[in-house]
C-alpha positions as MATLAB code, in Angstrom:
seq = 'MPSPATPGNKLNIFSFSGNMRILHLTWFAFFLSFFVWFSHAPLMVAIRDTFGLSDQEVKALLILNVALTIPARIVVGMLVDRLGPRIMFAGILMLGGVLSIGFAMVENYQQLALMRFLLGFVGAGFVVGIRMISEWFPAKQAGIAQGIYGGWGNFGSAGAALLLPSIAVMFGGDNGWRYAIAISGVIAFVYGIFYYFSVSNTPRGSTYFKPKKMGGMEVTSKFDFFLYCFMSLPMYAALGVLAWKLSPAGLNWYGDGVADMIYAGLAAVYLYQVFRIYQINHEVFVKETPDIFRYQFSQVAVLDLAYMVTFGSELALVSMLPLFYTDTFNVSVVMAGALAAVYPVMNLIARPAGGLISDRIGRKKTLVILFTGIALSFILLAQVSADWALALVVATTILCGLFAKAGSGAVFAMVPLIQRRMTGQIAGMAGAYGNVGGVVFLTVLSFVSPQSFFLFIGICAAVVLVSIVLFMREPRGQMAEIQPDGTVQMIDVA';
ca = [
      20.711  -16.578    3.032;
      20.386  -14.557   -0.161;
      23.473  -14.051   -2.231;
      24.706  -10.542   -2.925;
      23.830   -8.845   -6.169;
      27.394   -7.913   -6.991;
      30.809   -8.189   -5.384;
      31.002   -5.984   -2.341;
      27.249   -6.191   -1.698;
      26.530   -3.100   -3.786;
      23.398   -3.042   -5.931;
      23.896   -2.643   -9.651;
      20.518   -1.482  -10.946;
      21.644   -2.116  -14.529;
      22.212   -5.788  -13.802;
      19.606   -8.343  -14.833;
      21.064  -11.427  -13.196;
      20.819  -13.075   -9.771;
      18.740  -11.232   -7.221;
      18.705   -8.073   -9.324;
      16.751   -9.995  -11.963;
      14.164  -10.898   -9.328;
      14.034   -7.270   -8.173;
      13.401   -5.925  -11.677;
      10.764   -8.542  -12.538;
       9.002   -7.959   -9.215;
       8.959   -4.161   -9.190;
       7.471   -4.245  -12.685;
       4.789   -6.683  -11.488;
       4.003   -4.182   -8.735;
       4.052   -1.363  -11.311;
       1.387   -3.114  -13.373;
      -0.769   -3.866  -10.336;
      -0.807   -0.151   -9.460;
      -1.298    0.776  -13.117;
      -4.567   -1.170  -13.305;
      -5.610   -0.267   -9.743;
      -5.442    3.484  -10.449;
      -6.351    3.410  -14.112;
      -9.605    5.219  -13.307;
      -8.086    8.275  -11.602;
      -6.719   10.187  -14.653;
      -9.853    9.247  -16.636;
     -12.341   10.230  -13.941;
     -13.486   13.369  -15.731;
     -14.437   11.297  -18.801;
     -16.064    8.627  -16.619;
     -17.973   11.320  -14.727;
     -19.286   12.768  -17.987;
     -20.206    9.351  -19.433;
     -22.391    8.415  -16.462;
     -23.428   11.913  -15.340;
     -22.017   11.389  -11.845;
     -22.496   13.799   -8.979;
     -19.600   15.061   -6.888;
     -20.535   12.721   -4.036;
     -20.790    9.734   -6.381;
     -17.274   10.446   -7.671;
     -15.923   10.673   -4.120;
     -17.655    7.395   -3.243;
     -15.868    5.714   -6.147;
     -12.531    6.994   -4.843;
     -13.247    5.508   -1.415;
     -14.546    2.216   -2.868;
     -11.338    1.844   -4.860;
      -9.227    1.521   -1.706;
     -11.718   -0.243    0.582;
     -11.296   -3.900   -0.375;
      -7.520   -3.578   -0.257;
      -7.742   -3.354    3.544;
      -8.881   -6.969    4.177;
      -7.197   -8.157    0.978;
      -3.734   -7.185    2.199;
      -4.282   -9.058    5.455;
      -5.469  -12.190    3.648;
      -2.790  -11.980    0.963;
      -0.136  -11.442    3.668;
      -1.144  -14.752    5.249;
      -1.328  -16.572    1.923;
       2.039  -15.346    0.645;
       3.735  -16.549    3.838;
       2.144  -19.938    3.274;
       2.118  -20.327   -0.539;
       5.014  -18.118   -1.628;
       5.144  -14.874   -3.651;
       5.578  -16.487   -7.072;
       2.096  -17.955   -7.382;
       0.466  -15.110   -5.429;
       1.752  -12.248   -7.585;
       0.979  -14.106  -10.808;
      -2.567  -14.790   -9.637;
      -3.185  -11.216   -8.531;
      -2.013   -9.780  -11.857;
      -4.192  -12.169  -13.843;
      -7.219  -11.444  -11.662;
      -6.552   -7.716  -11.956;
      -6.447   -7.989  -15.718;
      -9.854   -9.698  -15.830;
     -11.372   -7.129  -13.474;
      -9.975   -4.236  -15.517;
     -11.588   -5.560  -18.666;
     -14.829   -5.925  -16.728;
     -14.574   -2.312  -15.521;
     -14.142   -1.143  -19.106;
     -17.434   -2.814  -20.037;
     -19.738   -1.442  -17.284;
     -23.057    0.123  -18.319;
     -24.278    1.931  -15.173;
     -23.070    3.455  -11.920;
     -23.869    0.389   -9.821;
     -21.655   -1.786  -12.022;
     -19.013    0.940  -12.023;
     -18.962    1.024   -8.222;
     -18.881   -2.776   -7.902;
     -15.931   -3.181  -10.268;
     -13.986   -0.369   -8.561;
     -14.580   -2.093   -5.221;
     -13.382   -5.455   -6.565;
     -10.316   -3.895   -8.209;
      -9.170   -2.854   -4.740;
      -7.989   -6.462   -4.359;
      -5.218   -5.785   -6.872;
      -3.639   -3.349   -4.406;
      -2.733   -6.311   -2.219;
      -0.017   -7.242   -4.721;
       2.320   -4.844   -2.927;
       2.534   -7.191    0.069;
       3.643  -10.099   -2.094;
       6.722   -8.306   -3.419;
       7.843   -7.307    0.067;
       8.213  -10.995    0.962;
       9.871  -11.812   -2.369;
      12.505   -9.076   -2.009;
      13.191   -9.977    1.628;
      13.993  -13.533    0.534;
      16.502  -12.437   -2.099;
      18.397   -9.597   -0.361;
      20.365   -9.495    2.920;
      19.464   -7.142    5.801;
      22.116   -4.543    4.951;
      20.517   -4.121    1.517;
      16.917   -4.404    2.714;
      16.223   -0.662    2.695;
      17.466    0.152   -0.789;
      16.099   -3.047   -2.368;
      12.664   -2.561   -0.800;
      12.811    1.115   -1.718;
      13.464    0.368   -5.373;
      10.713   -2.252   -5.380;
       8.183    0.026   -3.711;
       9.221    3.256   -5.380;
       9.478    2.048   -8.942;
       6.390   -0.120   -8.558;
       4.365    2.727   -7.080;
       5.170    4.673  -10.201;
       2.435    2.606  -11.810;
      -0.150    5.161  -10.691;
       1.924    7.913  -12.312;
       2.326    5.780  -15.415;
      -1.448    5.452  -15.616;
      -1.861    9.221  -15.200;
       0.694    9.940  -17.922;
      -0.328    7.313  -20.495;
      -4.008    6.495  -20.197;
      -5.482    9.945  -21.005;
      -3.412   10.039  -24.213;
      -4.477    6.494  -25.145;
      -8.098    7.457  -24.525;
      -7.726   10.545  -26.737;
      -6.051    8.437  -29.423;
      -9.083    6.135  -29.624;
     -11.384    9.120  -29.281;
     -15.120    9.256  -28.772;
     -17.120    8.552  -25.637;
     -15.539    5.106  -25.267;
     -11.871    6.148  -25.413;
     -11.501    5.658  -21.661;
     -12.914    2.129  -21.979;
     -10.261    1.083  -24.516;
      -7.471    2.577  -22.394;
      -8.503    0.643  -19.279;
      -9.123   -2.612  -21.172;
      -5.629   -2.462  -22.723;
      -4.072   -2.106  -19.262;
      -5.993   -5.188  -18.125;
      -4.742   -7.298  -21.022;
      -1.116   -6.315  -20.321;
      -1.442   -7.179  -16.620;
      -2.966  -10.596  -17.376;
      -0.196  -11.537  -19.847;
       2.563  -10.389  -17.484;
       1.068  -12.454  -14.679;
       1.599  -15.600  -16.759;
       5.144  -14.487  -17.655;
       6.013  -13.747  -13.995;
       4.942  -17.189  -12.835;
       7.384  -18.904  -15.196;
      10.236  -16.436  -14.601;
      10.879  -16.317  -10.833;
      11.363  -18.563   -7.791;
      10.473  -17.852   -4.173;
      14.032  -18.069   -2.838;
      17.603  -18.391   -4.101;
      18.650  -21.998   -4.703;
      19.454  -23.753   -1.448;
      17.670  -21.207    0.799;
      14.818  -22.097    3.146;
      11.405  -20.460    2.745;
      10.304  -20.009    6.354;
       6.566  -20.359    6.955;
       4.472  -19.387    9.980;
       3.585  -22.209   12.323;
      -0.162  -21.473   12.123;
      -2.513  -19.736    9.693;
      -5.257  -17.245   10.531;
      -3.358  -14.624   12.485;
       0.025  -13.273   13.425;
       2.090  -14.939   16.150;
       2.910  -12.723   19.141;
       5.299  -13.374   21.993;
       3.782  -11.736   25.105;
       0.407  -11.076   26.759;
       0.765   -7.312   26.179;
       1.428   -7.900   22.496;
      -1.690  -10.073   22.262;
      -3.933   -7.257   23.467;
      -2.085   -4.683   21.357;
      -2.555   -6.873   18.286;
      -6.302   -7.140   18.933;
      -6.524   -3.370   19.422;
      -4.547   -2.589   16.272;
      -6.806   -4.880   14.235;
      -9.867   -2.799   15.117;
      -9.221    0.291   12.888;
      -9.221   -1.869    9.762;
     -12.821   -2.874   10.458;
     -13.677    0.672   11.528;
     -12.483    1.960    8.157;
     -14.797   -0.468    6.383;
     -17.568    0.669    8.729;
     -16.929    4.269    7.674;
     -17.329    3.212    4.053;
     -20.597    1.398    4.863;
     -21.825    4.525    6.637;
     -20.846    6.671    3.662;
     -23.062    4.534    1.404;
     -25.938    4.340    3.900;
     -28.923    6.718    4.112;
     -26.665    9.061    6.086;
     -24.520    9.451    2.941;
     -25.277    8.394   -0.630;
     -28.358    6.348    0.335;
     -27.401    3.272   -1.702;
     -29.272    1.024    0.728;
     -31.575    1.286    3.710;
     -30.826    1.434    7.425;
     -31.558   -2.274    7.767;
     -28.843   -3.232    5.291;
     -26.410   -0.783    6.915;
     -27.087   -2.331   10.336;
     -26.456   -5.800    8.896;
     -23.116   -4.650    7.482;
     -22.079   -3.165   10.823;
     -23.098   -6.351   12.630;
     -21.206   -8.438   10.076;
     -18.031   -6.382   10.512;
     -18.309   -6.692   14.292;
     -18.801  -10.462   14.033;
     -15.784  -10.865   11.732;
     -13.642   -8.769   14.081;
     -14.660  -10.877   17.093;
     -13.916  -14.036   15.099;
     -10.465  -12.679   14.264;
      -9.834  -11.982   17.961;
     -10.843  -15.583   18.666;
      -8.419  -16.851   16.007;
      -5.651  -14.652   17.380;
      -6.251  -16.242   20.773;
      -6.248  -19.761   19.314;
      -2.884  -19.103   17.672;
      -1.345  -17.315   20.669;
      -3.011  -18.843   23.750;
       0.352  -20.233   24.887;
       1.590  -16.725   25.819;
      -0.888  -16.827   28.716;
       0.544  -20.024   30.199;
       4.284  -19.827   29.502;
       6.980  -17.346   28.591;
       8.324  -17.222   25.052;
      12.118  -17.835   25.030;
      14.036  -14.560   24.562;
      15.651  -15.832   21.357;
      12.251  -15.998   19.636;
      10.761  -12.789   21.055;
       9.914   -9.680   19.063;
       8.025   -6.518   20.033;
       4.640   -6.112   18.388;
       4.763   -2.423   19.341;
       7.232   -2.061   16.454;
       4.584   -3.404   14.090;
       2.024   -1.000   15.556;
       4.219    2.065   15.025;
       5.029    0.995   11.467;
       1.297    0.509   10.817;
       0.559    4.085   11.897;
       3.509    5.449    9.949;
       2.393    3.764    6.732;
      -1.158    4.904    7.346;
       0.120    8.465    6.915;
       2.706    7.951    4.167;
       0.849    5.631    1.820;
      -2.612    6.715    2.926;
      -1.827   10.277    1.910;
      -0.467    9.007   -1.403;
      -3.660    7.058   -2.110;
      -5.749   10.081   -1.295;
      -3.708   12.581   -3.316;
      -3.349   10.318   -6.347;
      -7.130    9.947   -6.339;
      -8.023   13.615   -5.823;
      -5.277   15.663   -7.507;
      -6.514   15.387  -11.128;
      -9.933   16.763  -10.188;
      -8.336   19.271   -7.801;
      -6.231   20.757  -10.598;
      -9.166   20.705  -13.046;
     -11.681   22.328  -10.698;
      -9.326   24.776   -8.949;
      -7.141   25.939  -11.845;
      -9.408   25.140  -14.835;
      -6.818   23.096  -16.766;
      -7.568   20.391  -19.359;
      -8.004   16.716  -18.475;
      -4.701   15.756  -20.067;
      -2.853   18.616  -18.330;
      -4.463   17.746  -14.982;
      -3.395   14.115  -15.370;
       0.176   15.161  -16.199;
       0.381   17.563  -13.252;
      -1.104   14.978  -10.882;
       1.437   12.415  -12.107;
       4.213   14.622  -10.740;
       3.189   13.611   -7.221;
       3.507    9.803   -7.560;
       6.481   10.125   -9.915;
       8.488   11.102   -6.815;
       8.377    7.392   -5.948;
      11.119    6.762   -8.488;
      13.696    8.545   -6.381;
      12.170    9.289   -2.968;
      11.161    5.798   -1.868;
      14.532    4.189   -2.744;
      16.215    7.194   -1.079;
      14.230    6.596    2.105;
      15.360    2.970    2.131;
      18.972    3.847    1.356;
      19.124    6.503    4.101;
      17.683    3.952    6.526;
      20.428    1.490    5.626;
      23.056    4.184    6.151;
      22.027    6.192    9.241;
      19.482    3.944   10.984;
      15.788    3.144   10.719;
      14.438    5.230   13.611;
      16.498    8.358   12.906;
      15.384    8.314    9.282;
      11.700    8.041   10.247;
      12.012   10.951   12.697;
      13.576   13.200   10.041;
      11.086   12.270    7.342;
       7.962   12.567    9.477;
       9.049   16.016   10.571;
       9.196   16.909    6.879;
       5.828   15.292    6.141;
       4.069   17.255    8.877;
       5.566   20.610    7.876;
       5.124   20.168    4.108;
       1.458   19.215    4.316;
       0.745   22.124    6.622;
       2.332   24.327    3.950;
       0.190   22.689    1.231;
      -2.894   23.551    3.296;
      -2.250   27.207    2.526;
      -2.823   26.676   -1.230;
      -5.585   28.691   -2.942;
      -6.686   29.516   -6.490;
      -4.584   32.681   -6.216;
      -1.353   30.667   -6.058;
       0.722   30.265   -9.191;
       0.127   26.749  -10.575;
       3.879   26.074  -10.717;
       4.169   26.870   -6.991;
       1.325   24.487   -6.163;
       3.008   21.682   -8.127;
       6.311   22.433   -6.398;
       4.631   22.169   -2.998;
       3.083   18.809   -3.878;
       6.542   17.656   -4.985;
       7.915   18.596   -1.547;
       5.104   16.645    0.164;
       5.724   13.720   -2.164;
       9.431   13.603   -1.492;
       8.974   13.342    2.271;
       5.925   11.029    2.198;
       7.345    8.560   -0.275;
      10.747    8.514    1.372;
       8.801    7.795    4.552;
       7.137    4.785    2.892;
      10.574    3.540    1.857;
      11.839    3.929    5.427;
       8.847    2.025    6.843;
       9.435   -0.987    4.619;
      13.158   -0.843    5.141;
      12.281   -1.998    8.662;
       9.299   -4.334    8.062;
      11.384   -7.376    6.890;
      13.689   -7.029    9.920;
      11.070   -7.856   12.567;
      10.320  -11.569   11.994;
      11.238  -13.294    8.713;
       8.600  -16.039    8.636;
       5.835  -13.448    9.182;
       7.131  -10.802    6.783;
       4.066  -11.198    4.562;
       1.677  -10.791    7.485;
       3.546   -7.813    8.939;
       3.721   -6.206    5.499;
       0.059   -7.045    4.979;
      -1.014   -5.331    8.170;
       1.143   -2.262    7.516;
      -0.110   -2.180    3.938;
      -3.714   -2.472    5.131;
      -3.139    0.509    7.384;
      -1.994    2.419    4.319;
      -5.448    1.808    2.892;
      -7.079    2.677    6.193;
      -5.334    6.012    5.810;
      -6.646    6.293    2.254;
     -10.241    5.650    3.362;
      -9.961    8.022    6.321;
      -8.342   10.828    4.339;
     -10.752   10.512    1.384;
     -13.700   10.436    3.784;
     -12.430   13.617    5.429;
     -12.069   15.141    1.955;
     -15.739   14.420    1.229;
     -16.704   16.770    4.102;
     -14.091   19.526    3.996;
     -12.165   21.712    1.567;
      -8.929   20.483   -0.005;
      -7.013   22.883    2.244;
      -8.523   21.404    5.428;
      -7.862   17.937    4.015;
      -4.138   18.742    3.578;
      -3.985   20.210    7.089;
      -5.552   17.066    8.557;
      -2.821   14.904    6.987;
      -0.146   17.207    8.417;
      -1.598   16.909   11.918;
      -1.768   13.099   11.639;
       1.912   13.058   10.612;
       2.810   15.103   13.689;
       0.996   12.619   15.947;
       2.807    9.662   14.368;
       6.123   11.508   14.735;
       5.580   11.571   18.508;
       4.834    7.809   18.544;
       8.053    7.107   16.591;
      10.133    9.132   19.028;
       8.572    7.452   22.075;
       8.101    3.835   21.021;
      10.232    2.926   17.995;
      13.285    0.746   18.587;
      16.206    0.397   16.179;
      16.547   -3.215   14.864;
      19.746   -4.755   16.192;
      21.487   -8.129   16.342;
      19.777  -11.195   14.917;
      16.382  -12.882   14.702;
      15.931  -16.636   15.137;
      13.969  -18.884   12.791;
      13.475  -22.662   12.999;
      14.453  -24.739    9.969;
      12.122  -27.549    8.791;
      14.553  -30.065   10.364;
      14.196  -28.350   13.768;
      17.525  -26.530   13.831;
      17.650  -22.813   14.571;
      19.002  -20.345   12.017;
      20.096  -16.844   13.054;
      19.332  -14.068   10.561;
      21.126  -10.707   10.749;
      18.897   -7.621   11.156;
      21.680   -5.045   11.388;
];
């Protein structure tokens, strides 16, 4: 088991030794992955002007940016459970650096769209850190440690919004945005190398538990098998929505024949995944899983839906707020980037607070309180118009950000407490649902006004609130994991 950060099991955020050193190195790795992933958002006005993009082409880029992250988080979740977070995070940062430099060198819209799509893979880095932090911190510190990791790392999108426009202006000219994005790529690549040589997967003497089989999550009952198959479907549906958006029904990037091939391909991959899930879990149909090894997949399903709203809304707002402020209130690009950065900057305090509150008063109670706030605050934001004072609009987005980001912290305060050896896969699926939310919300935005978009998020939050009340269970007792030598180790979850 992980050793405490300080005597008395209290976190000292100013420490840079033991597990706190791992926490700081890992949240900064996550910070850089988000920095390069969302480097385009605060520079979108300049990119739009450089390539003469239409409104629908801009919105397609926003959707493309989050699309690949959906399957990437599932795949990375499996790989991190098998290979370990050290090599995975280093590799993702180095790949992200190369892709960022490539994005800075594009010459036309098709290349622009392709690189934005590929950069969505970098968003899967989030999953890697969830497993790393769960290995280094005990259950009673899981909420606050995961909150600091997620909150401070998520600040990378705000860091991009605050820094990149100024860097672009400093270089000046039509290519200022290119230099800003290329610099972020170089930094990410170098830090990936540094991270690999600076961390280990577990504390010395601890066991890194791996899933028994690769290719899908293990479940422990027949009901959970069918629920798992059902919950896998929306991830492919979200990619289908993106394919439809780019088809003749939307931006007309390709013909109906290509669109039909994409739909058929997504259906085939989904059916293959169902087959793999059955291969991994066929034993649940012939014998009962011992109680000591059981867990409820319904808990994973509720957390998936919760993160779809909390992180999905963050992806959508981070992507659309700069243009929203520019077009609605006629402010400069730099000012719009700074105002938009206020929303993700809430991650610094809100996400750790959500984890800390979960540690103190309970996981389910915290989610109920926060999702009530999410629903009400977004419904309030839906009332915004050009007649509102700009300061009041920013204050309302702050309120939404506080509840939504604390909600993300509360979700991942619970994720590592379900089944240790599958933490990467569970985090990957929940994280993928966050991107499903991003695709869904941004797609809705492409058809409706910003006010209707905000209202839609509020309604989704209310629906998830009901599912939390009805189906969420508070983690209690211990989970069992099998050591490599065959002995059983009990891990506290409360």
